[in-house]
Backbone as CSV, one residue per row, in Angstrom:
resi,resn,N_x,N_y,N_z,CA_x,CA_y,CA_z,C_x,C_y,C_z
1,UNK,-21.613,9.447,-2.644,-20.285,8.818,-2.643,-19.214,9.871,-2.903
2,UNK,-18.249,10.032,-2.000,-17.157,10.988,-2.230,-16.329,10.603,-3.452
3,UNK,-15.725,11.578,-4.086,-14.852,11.317,-5.226,-13.517,10.753,-4.731
4,UNK,-12.724,10.115,-5.626,-11.394,9.656,-5.214,-10.544,10.781,-4.628
5,UNK,-10.614,11.974,-5.216,-9.822,13.093,-4.701,-10.258,13.482,-3.297
6,UNK,-11.554,13.465,-3.046,-12.068,13.793,-1.715,-11.647,12.747,-0.694
7,UNK,-11.704,11.483,-1.088,-11.295,10.419,-0.162,-9.787,10.488,0.123
8,UNK,-9.016,10.836,-0.877,-7.569,10.973,-0.671,-7.251,12.128,0.268
9,UNK,-7.967,13.223,0.128,-7.761,14.358,1.030,-8.135,13.983,2.458
10,UNK,-9.218,13.247,2.608,-9.629,12.777,3.937,-8.564,11.868,4.535
11,UNK,-8.022,10.981,3.705,-7.006,10.036,4.177,-5.769,10.767,4.677
12,UNK,-5.349,11.778,3.966,-4.189,12.554,4.396,-4.461,13.259,5.720
13,UNK,-5.663,13.794,5.879,-5.997,14.472,7.136,-5.967,13.510,8.309
14,UNK,-6.370,12.273,8.090,-6.350,11.286,9.167,-4.935,11.049,9.693
15,UNK,-3.938,11.252,8.845,-2.546,11.011,9.225,-1.890,12.216,9.897
16,UNK,-2.629,13.304,10.022,-2.037,14.518,10.571,-2.053,14.583,12.089
17,UNK,-3.000,13.916,12.712,-3.085,13.936,14.180,-3.915,12.756,14.656
18,UNK,-3.778,12.433,15.951,-4.572,11.368,16.534,-4.113,9.986,16.109
19,UNK,-4.987,9.005,16.310,-4.686,7.607,15.978,-5.978,6.943,15.512
20,UNK,-5.910,6.211,14.406,-7.113,5.554,13.901,-6.813,4.107,13.524
21,UNK,-7.852,3.275,13.624,-7.745,1.867,13.234,-8.208,1.736,11.790
22,UNK,-7.413,1.047,10.975,-7.739,0.851,9.569,-7.845,-0.658,9.311
23,UNK,-9.040,-1.236,9.480,-9.197,-2.681,9.321,-9.147,-3.112,7.855
24,UNK,-8.970,-4.414,7.634,-8.658,-4.928,6.305,-9.722,-5.888,5.775
25,UNK,-10.662,-5.385,4.977,-11.640,-6.251,4.322,-11.017,-6.960,3.126
26,UNK,-11.710,-7.981,2.618,-11.183,-8.699,1.452,-12.235,-8.880,0.363
27,UNK,-13.448,-8.331,0.571,-14.466,-8.352,-0.472,-15.444,-7.211,-0.216
28,UNK,-16.407,-7.034,-1.117,-17.335,-5.910,-0.984,-18.180,-6.038,0.274
29,UNK,-18.573,-7.265,0.622,-19.378,-7.456,1.829,-18.670,-6.989,3.083
30,UNK,-17.405,-7.345,3.221,-16.668,-6.916,4.418,-16.371,-5.416,4.376
31,UNK,-16.223,-4.847,3.175,-16.087,-3.390,3.065,-17.328,-2.711,3.631
32,UNK,-18.493,-3.147,3.184,-19.736,-2.503,3.608,-19.966,-2.671,5.104
33,UNK,-19.661,-3.847,5.616,-19.865,-4.056,7.051,-18.937,-3.175,7.872
34,UNK,-17.669,-3.134,7.523,-16.704,-2.368,8.317,-16.987,-0.875,8.263
35,UNK,-17.362,-0.367,7.109,-17.654,1.067,7.071,-18.972,1.371,7.788
36,UNK,-19.889,0.384,7.869,-21.126,0.600,8.628,-20.849,0.716,10.119
37,UNK,-19.699,0.197,10.557,-19.317,0.286,11.958,-18.665,1.620,12.298
38,UNK,-18.423,2.434,11.293,-17.894,3.763,11.544,-16.400,3.914,11.395
39,UNK,-15.696,2.900,10.884,-14.259,3.049,10.671,-14.018,4.109,9.606
40,UNK,-13.009,4.934,9.838,-12.794,6.121,8.998,-12.029,5.817,7.721
41,UNK,-11.375,4.657,7.668,-10.639,4.252,6.471,-10.486,2.738,6.515
42,UNK,-10.233,2.156,5.355,-10.067,0.710,5.241,-8.829,0.417,4.401
43,UNK,-8.357,-0.826,4.465,-7.200,-1.216,3.661,-7.390,-2.636,3.153
44,UNK,-6.911,-2.890,1.953,-6.972,-4.247,1.434,-5.992,-5.132,2.195
45,UNK,-6.170,-6.434,2.077,-5.227,-7.406,2.630,-4.830,-8.368,1.522
46,UNK,-3.574,-8.373,1.163,-3.130,-9.266,0.094,-3.358,-10.724,0.476
47,UNK,-3.114,-11.046,1.752,-3.296,-12.426,2.202,-4.771,-12.820,2.193
48,UNK,-5.620,-11.986,2.792,-7.038,-12.310,2.864,-7.652,-12.488,1.496
49,UNK,-7.284,-11.616,0.553,-7.813,-11.747,-0.801,-7.268,-12.994,-1.484
50,UNK,-5.980,-13.253,-1.332,-5.391,-14.444,-1.953,-6.083,-15.710,-1.467
51,UNK,-6.327,-15.812,-0.166,-6.996,-17.003,0.371,-8.394,-17.146,-0.202
52,UNK,-9.079,-16.026,-0.419,-10.429,-16.090,-0.978,-10.415,-16.593,-2.419
53,UNK,-9.254,-16.518,-3.065,-9.088,-17.006,-4.438,-8.464,-18.401,-4.480
54,UNK,-8.255,-18.989,-3.307,-7.638,-20.307,-3.253,-6.152,-20.285,-3.493
55,UNK,-5.503,-19.161,-3.175,-4.073,-18.986,-3.403,-3.360,-18.637,-2.111
56,UNK,-2.059,-18.844,-2.091,-1.255,-18.404,-0.963,-0.967,-16.917,-1.061
57,UNK,-0.588,-16.313,0.072,-0.241,-14.903,0.071,0.893,-14.674,-0.923
58,UNK,0.737,-13.669,-1.769,1.718,-13.410,-2.803,1.418,-14.108,-4.113
59,UNK,0.355,-14.914,-4.148,0.042,-15.684,-5.348,-0.880,-15.007,-6.340
60,UNK,-1.364,-13.806,-6.021,-2.266,-13.077,-6.905,-1.465,-12.246,-7.897
61,UNK,-1.841,-12.284,-9.157,-1.135,-11.511,-10.172,-1.453,-10.019,-10.043
62,UNK,-0.621,-9.211,-10.674,-0.819,-7.763,-10.601,-2.173,-7.348,-11.161
63,UNK,-2.541,-7.887,-12.325,-3.797,-7.467,-12.947,-5.002,-7.824,-12.085
64,UNK,-4.983,-9.019,-11.496,-6.089,-9.423,-10.634,-6.135,-8.546,-9.384
65,UNK,-4.968,-8.240,-8.832,-4.934,-7.390,-7.638,-5.409,-5.979,-7.958
66,UNK,-5.019,-5.443,-9.091,-5.475,-4.106,-9.469,-6.991,-4.059,-9.618
67,UNK,-7.563,-5.099,-10.205,-9.026,-5.154,-10.340,-9.693,-5.231,-8.975
68,UNK,-9.091,-5.982,-8.068,-9.613,-6.108,-6.701,-9.557,-4.765,-5.969
69,UNK,-8.435,-4.087,-6.081,-8.282,-2.781,-5.425,-9.304,-1.785,-5.980
70,UNK,-9.491,-1.791,-7.299,-10.461,-0.888,-7.915,-11.872,-1.194,-7.432
71,UNK,-12.200,-2.477,-7.335,-13.542,-2.875,-6.893,-13.811,-2.428,-5.461
72,UNK,-12.855,-2.664,-4.575,-13.053,-2.282,-3.175,-13.038,-0.767,-3.009
73,UNK,-12.186,-0.078,-3.745,-12.148,1.378,-3.654,-13.472,1.984,-4.098
74,UNK,-14.056,1.424,-5.153,-15.323,1.935,-5.663,-16.476,1.631,-4.715
75,UNK,-16.378,0.536,-3.976,-17.454,0.134,-3.074,-17.445,0.910,-1.764
76,UNK,-16.324,1.538,-1.446,-16.154,2.180,-0.140,-16.477,3.667,-0.200
77,UNK,-17.191,4.141,0.800,-17.422,5.574,0.959,-16.261,6.245,1.684
78,UNK,-15.393,5.438,2.277,-14.255,5.934,3.039,-12.971,5.640,2.259
79,UNK,-11.862,6.267,2.627,-10.598,6.003,1.931,-10.195,4.533,2.016
80,UNK,-9.614,4.037,0.926,-9.116,2.667,0.851,-7.615,2.697,0.586
81,UNK,-6.851,2.040,1.445,-5.413,1.895,1.247,-5.139,0.520,0.640
82,UNK,-4.185,0.448,-0.274,-3.863,-0.814,-0.940,-2.620,-1.454,-0.359
83,UNK,-2.762,-2.711,0.088,-1.600,-3.545,0.383,-1.061,-3.978,-0.969
84,UNK,-0.071,-3.252,-1.474,0.396,-3.460,-2.847,1.667,-4.294,-2.906
85,UNK,1.907,-5.050,-1.823,3.043,-5.965,-1.741,4.336,-5.259,-2.179
86,UNK,5.123,-5.878,-3.040,6.392,-5.284,-3.459,6.298,-4.483,-4.738
87,UNK,5.060,-4.134,-5.135,4.898,-3.389,-6.371,4.916,-4.254,-7.618
88,UNK,4.887,-5.586,-7.438,4.783,-6.531,-8.561,5.893,-6.332,-9.590
89,UNK,7.071,-5.982,-9.083,8.254,-5.821,-9.933,9.476,-5.755,-9.033
90,UNK,10.628,-6.084,-9.589,11.876,-5.968,-8.836,12.540,-4.621,-9.083
91,UNK,12.695,-4.265,-10.339,13.408,-3.041,-10.683,12.544,-1.808,-10.405
92,UNK,13.177,-0.698,-10.053,12.418,0.528,-9.770,11.478,0.948,-10.897
93,UNK,11.883,0.800,-12.144,11.029,1.199,-13.263,9.747,0.377,-13.281
94,UNK,9.861,-0.897,-12.969,8.681,-1.758,-12.926,7.767,-1.394,-11.769
95,UNK,8.371,-1.054,-10.628,7.584,-0.601,-9.483,6.811,0.665,-9.850
96,UNK,7.488,1.587,-10.528,6.849,2.842,-10.924,5.649,2.588,-11.826
97,UNK,5.779,1.662,-12.777,4.669,1.355,-13.680,3.501,0.746,-12.910
98,UNK,3.787,-0.157,-11.984,2.727,-0.765,-11.178,2.023,0.280,-10.323
99,UNK,2.789,1.179,-9.736,2.211,2.231,-8.894,1.344,3.160,-9.735
100,UNK,1.778,3.473,-10.943,0.963,4.298,-11.841,-0.404,3.646,-12.069
101,UNK,-0.395,2.357,-12.320,-1.640,1.632,-12.553,-2.498,1.586,-11.293
102,UNK,-1.848,1.461,-10.146,-2.594,1.408,-8.884,-3.265,2.747,-8.599
103,UNK,-2.578,3.833,-8.872,-3.177,5.163,-8.661,-4.442,5.328,-9.490
104,UNK,-4.480,4.692,-10.657,-5.629,4.816,-11.547,-6.854,4.042,-11.058
105,UNK,-6.710,3.224,-10.028,-7.845,2.457,-9.503,-8.774,3.305,-8.646
106,UNK,-8.331,4.497,-8.246,-9.120,5.315,-7.341,-8.759,5.134,-5.887
107,UNK,-7.710,4.370,-5.626,-7.279,4.096,-4.257,-6.766,5.376,-3.593
108,UNK,-6.811,5.414,-2.263,-6.374,6.606,-1.528,-4.925,6.526,-1.067
109,UNK,-4.402,5.323,-0.941,-3.031,5.133,-0.508,-2.548,3.766,-0.919
110,UNK,-1.243,3.552,-0.865,-0.680,2.244,-1.177,0.642,2.077,-0.449
111,UNK,1.021,0.828,-0.233,2.294,0.539,0.431,3.202,-0.251,-0.499
112,UNK,4.490,-0.019,-0.354,5.515,-0.767,-1.076,6.463,-1.362,-0.042
113,UNK,6.666,-2.662,-0.117,7.511,-3.349,0.863,8.858,-3.710,0.257
114,UNK,9.815,-4.032,1.146,11.166,-4.361,0.685,11.467,-5.856,0.717
115,UNK,10.430,-6.691,0.761,10.600,-8.142,0.688,10.807,-8.556,-0.763
116,UNK,11.816,-9.376,-1.004,12.161,-9.782,-2.361,11.276,-10.893,-2.912
117,UNK,10.596,-11.617,-2.016,9.860,-12.805,-2.423,10.680,-14.072,-2.291
118,UNK,11.948,-13.929,-1.947,12.865,-15.060,-1.782,13.304,-15.118,-0.327
119,UNK,12.832,-16.109,0.398,13.152,-16.189,1.834,14.644,-16.391,2.089
120,UNK,15.371,-16.904,1.116,16.810,-17.095,1.293,17.551,-15.755,1.319
121,UNK,16.990,-14.747,0.665,17.529,-13.382,0.681,16.326,-12.452,0.757
122,UNK,15.809,-12.326,1.968,14.467,-11.778,2.149,14.318,-10.315,1.769
123,UNK,15.331,-9.504,2.037,15.194,-8.068,1.809,16.059,-7.599,0.639
124,UNK,15.531,-6.664,-0.124,16.347,-6.036,-1.157,17.539,-5.344,-0.508
125,UNK,18.650,-5.308,-1.228,19.789,-4.535,-0.758,19.324,-3.109,-0.471
126,UNK,19.978,-2.481,0.479,19.526,-1.177,0.975,19.312,-0.170,-0.156
127,UNK,20.301,0.011,-1.015,20.199,1.020,-2.072,19.050,0.702,-3.033
128,UNK,18.876,-0.568,-3.369,17.786,-0.961,-4.256,16.436,-0.722,-3.582
129,UNK,16.334,-1.040,-2.304,15.082,-0.833,-1.582,14.693,0.643,-1.574
130,UNK,15.677,1.508,-1.353,15.407,2.948,-1.342,15.016,3.425,-2.737
131,UNK,15.693,2.923,-3.755,15.391,3.322,-5.130,13.968,2.928,-5.518
132,UNK,13.504,1.784,-5.015,12.140,1.331,-5.313,11.109,2.279,-4.684
133,UNK,11.361,2.729,-3.468,10.443,3.674,-2.826,10.474,5.011,-3.564
134,UNK,11.658,5.454,-3.949,11.775,6.709,-4.696,11.022,6.631,-6.012
135,UNK,11.094,5.485,-6.681,10.370,5.302,-7.944,8.859,5.352,-7.719
136,UNK,8.413,4.758,-6.632,6.990,4.819,-6.307,6.543,6.250,-6.053
137,UNK,7.384,7.003,-5.333,7.078,8.405,-5.050,6.959,9.217,-6.336
138,UNK,7.896,9.015,-7.250,7.884,9.762,-8.504,6.660,9.415,-9.334
139,UNK,6.258,8.140,-9.322,5.073,7.728,-10.082,3.817,8.367,-9.510
140,UNK,3.723,8.429,-8.187,2.578,9.073,-7.554,2.543,10.558,-7.884
141,UNK,3.688,11.202,-7.827,3.749,12.633,-8.130,3.310,12.910,-9.570
142,UNK,3.713,12.050,-10.497,3.309,12.225,-11.894,1.807,12.010,-12.072
143,UNK,1.217,11.186,-11.182,-0.221,10.902,-11.258,-1.063,11.942,-10.527
144,UNK,-0.424,12.925,-9.933,-1.160,13.970,-9.234,-0.723,14.198,-7.812
145,UNK,-0.018,13.228,-7.239,0.602,13.418,-5.935,-0.272,13.260,-4.721
146,UNK,-1.576,12.924,-4.912,-2.447,12.901,-3.737,-2.629,11.518,-3.131
147,UNK,-2.086,10.465,-3.754,-2.136,9.119,-3.170,-1.057,9.020,-2.099
148,UNK,-1.424,8.555,-0.924,-0.491,8.493,0.204,0.384,7.235,0.101
149,UNK,1.694,7.432,0.181,2.658,6.331,0.029,3.183,5.872,1.384
150,UNK,3.055,4.575,1.645,3.603,3.967,2.848,4.805,3.104,2.479
151,UNK,5.931,3.347,3.147,7.120,2.535,2.967,7.197,1.469,4.039
152,UNK,7.325,0.224,3.612,7.332,-0.913,4.546,8.691,-1.594,4.572
153,UNK,9.169,-1.884,5.789,10.364,-2.707,5.939,9.966,-4.011,6.615
154,UNK,10.269,-5.127,5.947,9.690,-6.422,6.294,10.555,-7.310,7.182
155,UNK,11.674,-6.788,7.663,12.613,-7.647,8.369,12.010,-8.462,9.501
156,UNK,11.176,-7.844,10.324,10.658,-8.529,11.509,9.741,-9.697,11.181
157,UNK,9.096,-9.690,10.029,8.233,-10.829,9.687,8.871,-11.733,8.630
158,UNK,10.128,-11.472,8.300,10.824,-12.301,7.317,12.076,-12.938,7.908
159,UNK,12.121,-13.042,9.236,13.227,-13.721,9.885,14.459,-12.869,10.104
160,UNK,14.336,-11.542,9.968,15.472,-10.632,10.163,15.065,-9.511,11.122
161,UNK,14.825,-9.849,12.391,14.315,-8.862,13.352,15.398,-7.967,13.933
162,UNK,15.949,-7.119,13.092,17.027,-6.211,13.481,16.444,-4.801,13.563
163,UNK,16.246,-4.291,14.771,15.587,-2.997,14.939,16.414,-1.864,14.347
164,UNK,17.733,-1.895,14.541,18.574,-0.823,14.007,18.490,-0.770,12.484
165,UNK,18.539,-1.928,11.839,18.451,-1.958,10.375,17.058,-1.535,9.905
166,UNK,16.042,-1.954,10.637,14.678,-1.555,10.293,14.539,-0.036,10.337
167,UNK,15.046,0.567,11.396,14.971,2.023,11.525,15.779,2.708,10.433
168,UNK,16.965,2.178,10.125,17.775,2.752,9.048,16.998,2.766,7.741
169,UNK,16.324,1.677,7.454,15.546,1.587,6.222,14.336,2.524,6.248
170,UNK,13.606,2.540,7.342,12.421,3.390,7.410,12.782,4.865,7.271
171,UNK,13.861,5.283,7.889,14.299,6.683,7.761,14.675,6.998,6.317
172,UNK,15.306,6.049,5.659,15.673,6.254,4.257,14.439,6.297,3.370
173,UNK,13.443,5.476,3.673,12.207,5.494,2.885,11.476,6.817,3.083
174,UNK,11.520,7.344,4.301,10.918,8.654,4.556,11.623,9.720,3.720
175,UNK,12.941,9.674,3.698,13.709,10.653,2.927,13.459,10.495,1.424
176,UNK,13.125,9.268,0.996,12.867,9.005,-0.425,11.453,9.384,-0.835
177,UNK,10.622,9.784,0.131,9.293,10.273,-0.215,8.125,9.528,0.366
178,UNK,8.361,8.525,1.208,7.239,7.836,1.846,6.539,8.787,2.815
179,UNK,5.213,8.798,2.768,4.429,9.666,3.654,4.196,9.030,5.015
180,UNK,4.209,7.696,5.067,3.929,6.928,6.281,4.912,5.763,6.322
181,UNK,5.301,5.345,7.513,6.282,4.272,7.656,5.680,3.094,8.422
182,UNK,6.158,1.884,8.083,5.486,0.673,8.558,6.497,-0.463,8.620
183,UNK,6.594,-1.085,9.790,7.420,-2.285,9.938,6.593,-3.379,10.584
184,UNK,5.883,-4.174,9.791,5.068,-5.238,10.378,5.931,-6.191,11.190
185,UNK,5.455,-6.521,12.370,6.194,-7.454,13.228,6.755,-6.828,14.479
186,UNK,7.017,-5.522,14.489,7.429,-4.904,15.756,6.226,-4.967,16.699
187,UNK,6.487,-5.220,17.994,5.348,-5.483,18.875,5.515,-4.973,20.300
188,UNK,6.744,-4.820,20.753,6.926,-4.379,22.136,6.811,-2.853,22.213
189,UNK,6.516,-2.379,23.396,6.427,-0.932,23.594,7.738,-0.255,23.205
190,UNK,8.843,-0.894,23.543,10.148,-0.303,23.278,10.406,-0.212,21.773
191,UNK,10.085,-1.275,21.044,10.271,-1.257,19.596,9.394,-0.201,18.935
192,UNK,8.136,-0.166,19.328,7.195,0.788,18.731,7.636,2.219,18.994
193,UNK,7.977,2.514,20.246,8.397,3.873,20.603,9.659,4.270,19.851
194,UNK,10.579,3.327,19.681,11.831,3.630,18.980,11.576,3.983,17.523
195,UNK,10.696,3.251,16.862,10.381,3.523,15.460,9.668,4.863,15.321
196,UNK,8.696,5.114,16.186,7.958,6.380,16.131,8.914,7.566,16.292
197,UNK,9.815,7.472,17.267,10.762,8.551,17.514,11.707,8.743,16.335
198,UNK,12.161,7.626,15.751,13.169,7.693,14.693,12.655,8.372,13.428
199,UNK,11.388,8.151,13.079,10.891,8.678,11.805,10.052,9.945,11.967
200,UNK,9.874,10.412,13.206,9.089,11.615,13.460,9.625,12.775,12.622
201,UNK,8.749,13.628,12.076,7.306,13.708,12.341,6.438,12.873,11.408
202,UNK,7.045,12.012,10.571,6.239,11.172,9.687,5.408,10.198,10.530
203,UNK,4.172,9.901,10.117,3.313,8.980,10.863,3.752,7.534,10.697
204,UNK,3.429,6.726,11.697,3.774,5.299,11.708,2.506,4.455,11.721
205,UNK,2.505,3.421,10.898,1.456,2.402,10.906,1.955,1.207,11.715
206,UNK,1.106,0.679,12.583,1.456,-0.506,13.370,0.527,-1.646,13.016
207,UNK,1.105,-2.812,12.707,0.321,-4.026,12.501,0.065,-4.678,13.847
208,UNK,-1.197,-4.980,14.136,-1.565,-5.541,15.435,-2.307,-6.861,15.248
209,UNK,-1.910,-7.848,16.040,-2.629,-9.112,16.136,-3.055,-9.284,17.576
210,UNK,-3.076,-10.522,18.080,-3.411,-10.721,19.490,-2.400,-9.998,20.384
211,UNK,-2.859,-9.109,21.224,-1.969,-8.324,22.075,-2.732,-7.790,23.270
212,UNK,-2.014,-7.498,24.331,-2.621,-6.862,25.504,-2.709,-5.343,25.329
213,UNK,-2.019,-4.809,24.324,-2.065,-3.369,24.083,-3.440,-2.975,23.547
214,UNK,-3.971,-1.874,24.049,-5.236,-1.349,23.559,-4.972,-0.233,22.546
215,UNK,-6.025,0.222,21.883,-5.885,1.354,20.976,-5.318,2.556,21.732
216,UNK,-5.810,2.773,22.949,-5.322,3.906,23.745,-3.838,3.751,24.075
217,UNK,-3.409,2.528,24.391,-1.993,2.286,24.670,-1.131,2.620,23.450
218,UNK,-1.579,2.150,22.303,-0.822,2.333,21.072,-0.783,3.810,20.678
219,UNK,-1.913,4.479,20.833,-1.950,5.918,20.563,-0.983,6.654,21.474
220,UNK,-0.898,6.216,22.725,0.003,6.841,23.682,1.466,6.692,23.320
221,UNK,1.775,5.680,22.503,3.150,5.473,22.042,3.461,6.307,20.803
222,UNK,2.455,7.028,20.306,2.675,7.927,19.183,2.329,7.369,17.826
223,UNK,1.754,6.156,17.789,1.362,5.558,16.512,0.161,6.313,15.954
224,UNK,0.146,6.527,14.646,-0.936,7.263,14.010,-1.994,6.326,13.411
225,UNK,-1.558,5.149,12.920,-2.468,4.268,12.182,-2.262,2.820,12.636
226,UNK,-3.354,2.118,12.906,-3.294,0.734,13.366,-3.998,-0.151,12.351
227,UNK,-3.273,-1.092,11.770,-3.894,-2.035,10.835,-3.847,-3.442,11.408
228,UNK,-4.702,-4.303,10.857,-4.780,-5.686,11.361,-4.415,-6.707,10.289
229,UNK,-4.034,-6.237,9.105,-3.550,-7.122,8.057,-4.515,-8.250,7.742
230,UNK,-3.983,-9.464,7.682,-4.805,-10.630,7.384,-5.476,-11.239,8.599
231,UNK,-5.350,-10.586,9.778,-5.875,-11.189,11.007,-7.390,-11.355,10.980
232,UNK,-8.103,-10.385,10.401,-9.559,-10.503,10.343,-9.966,-11.655,9.426
233,UNK,-9.282,-11.796,8.309,-9.552,-12.923,7.411,-9.226,-14.248,8.100
234,UNK,-8.138,-14.272,8.874,-7.802,-15.504,9.604,-8.847,-15.824,10.662
235,UNK,-9.410,-14.769,11.287,-10.467,-14.998,12.267,-11.689,-15.618,11.597
236,UNK,-12.013,-15.139,10.390,-13.140,-15.708,9.650,-12.865,-17.165,9.274
237,UNK,-11.658,-17.422,8.790,-11.270,-18.793,8.477,-11.301,-19.673,9.728
238,UNK,-10.910,-19.092,10.869,-10.948,-19.852,12.117,-12.354,-20.311,12.451
239,UNK,-13.347,-19.429,12.242,-14.733,-19.808,12.487,-15.168,-20.944,11.587
240,UNK,-14.809,-20.870,10.306,-15.151,-21.938,9.364,-14.486,-23.253,9.779
241,UNK,-13.205,-23.190,10.110,-12.465,-24.406,10.452,-13.005,-25.061,11.717
242,UNK,-13.229,-24.266,12.755,-13.736,-24.841,14.013,-15.108,-25.480,13.827
243,UNK,-15.970,-24.794,13.101,-17.328,-25.299,12.899,-17.330,-26.583,12.088
244,UNK,-16.557,-26.606,11.020,-16.564,-27.782,10.152,-15.822,-28.965,10.765
245,UNK,-14.827,-28.697,11.620,-14.171,-29.802,12.331,-15.134,-30.459,13.304
246,UNK,-15.979,-29.652,13.957,-16.985,-30.218,14.851,-17.926,-31.138,14.084
247,UNK,-18.322,-30.732,12.895,-19.226,-31.557,12.097,-18.529,-32.825,11.626
248,UNK,-17.312,-32.665,11.078,-16.628,-33.817,10.495,-16.092,-34.789,11.539
249,UNK,-15.698,-34.285,12.707,-15.068,-35.146,13.717,-16.028,-35.606,14.805
250,UNK,-17.050,-34.788,15.123,-17.964,-35.141,16.218,-19.419,-35.219,15.778
251,UNK,-19.680,-34.880,14.521,-21.066,-34.898,14.057,-21.913,-33.831,14.724
252,UNK,-21.279,-32.808,15.255,-21.978,-31.771,16.010,-22.116,-30.492,15.186
253,UNK,-23.285,-29.852,15.312,-23.550,-28.597,14.624,-23.539,-27.409,15.586
254,UNK,-22.963,-27.620,16.774,-22.971,-26.565,17.794,-22.118,-25.362,17.407
255,UNK,-21.243,-25.544,16.464,-20.397,-24.436,16.049,-21.182,-23.284,15.447
256,UNK,-22.374,-23.567,14.961,-23.190,-22.509,14.376,-23.804,-21.591,15.422
257,UNK,-23.631,-21.921,16.686,-24.198,-21.074,17.747,-23.601,-19.671,17.735
258,UNK,-22.367,-19.545,17.255,-21.708,-18.240,17.225,-21.851,-17.536,15.877
259,UNK,-22.640,-18.118,14.979,-22.795,-17.520,13.657,-23.533,-16.188,13.743
260,UNK,-23.158,-15.255,12.857,-23.829,-13.955,12.820,-25.261,-14.132,12.334
261,UNK,-26.207,-13.440,12.937,-27.596,-13.503,12.463,-27.710,-12.960,11.041
262,UNK,-28.462,-13.648,10.214,-28.619,-13.195,8.836,-29.185,-11.787,8.746
263,UNK,-30.117,-11.451,9.649,-30.722,-10.118,9.624,-29.688,-9.031,9.893
264,UNK,-28.727,-9.319,10.775,-27.689,-8.336,11.074,-26.770,-8.138,9.880
265,UNK,-26.470,-9.228,9.185,-25.642,-9.126,7.981,-26.363,-8.292,6.916
266,UNK,-27.637,-8.596,6.706,-28.402,-7.866,5.704,-28.487,-6.384,6.035
267,UNK,-28.634,-6.071,7.307,-28.718,-4.666,7.725,-27.431,-3.922,7.388
268,UNK,-26.286,-4.567,7.612,-25.005,-3.939,7.346,-24.752,-3.752,5.848
269,UNK,-25.358,-4.589,5.024,-25.086,-4.551,3.591,-26.030,-3.637,2.820
270,UNK,-27.005,-3.038,3.497,-27.962,-2.160,2.814,-27.261,-0.876,2.366
């Protein structure tokens, strides 16, 4: 098992060239399966984990999330990035304290988003959002500086799809010390290319769901990292829902025809 420092160094190298997919497990079983498939890095999903606890996205407390991140980081032979939501604090000092604690989990990277948690005023004011990223950067530097920081601007998935404002924020987060930039919700070739160009040479993470774009297409647009967020967890939930609706509504067990063979699961978990 590589040390946290070794995994962090590997994670940084992955961001230097090329394009890689970083899928999002939500428990030790999915960590082991995904790394058995050869993925070079993994990332937590706040939504997927929250659903596994019977909670809505954003409903997990900081302490529970930190324990989850530590557990998955320890279980993985590859780098683990943390979906660390808004840093579990509003003020920069609180963000810094949360980031300090997250670095201590052994994680290889973490993201800080600018969503306030209040849909009526979805994004932090610009100066506050930048100060929060700067505080995260300073906390990482005090902890040794090797954890990779991703700055996230949430406008496109919070009802504020303004590309110019998104780019303004991402550039400011880069200047404040973010190593990687991320705007979940951008999806067109034009949007992706514009963000990549604006923050270059810093790497860009792209969130992908159902799309006609392939990994090769996305790499061609200059994206360095592709994540799937809660989509894999939703796919798993979709299988459960479809199968159980067939049983409850039609008395049919045909939904199990697509179930993974137990032997294949066991092989991946060895």
